[in-house]
C-alpha positions, 0 to 999 in steps of 0.5 A: 895799343893798349885797351881802356881799362875803364869802359865808358858807357854812354847815358841816356842823356849822352845818346839824345844830345849826339842823335840831335846833333846829328839831326842837326847837322843833317838839317843844316846840310839840307838848308845849304843845299848840299843835300836833298830832303823830301817834306816828310824827311823834314817834318820827322826830324822836326819832331825828332828834335822837339822830343830831344831839344827843349823849346826855348821859352820867353821868361819875364823878369821883373823886380818887387811888385811886378815893377822894373828890377834895380841894378845895384852896381858893386862900384856904386851907381852910374854916371 
């Protein structure tokens, strides 16, 4: 089989996603009881995930003057 002519280099972003995926997979196996992890390993995985995957934050979306949003349908008002 011929080698690739175009060599693709992994960017730091791709490497971080791969690392986060591996950590999540290992934690999932631990939760399912398929592997054992020490509390230190679990804590280290949590710390690494916080560095690579952003935490989800709650966002509140409001309308004009901080009131509720008005939904406008393309086909008119709902019945």
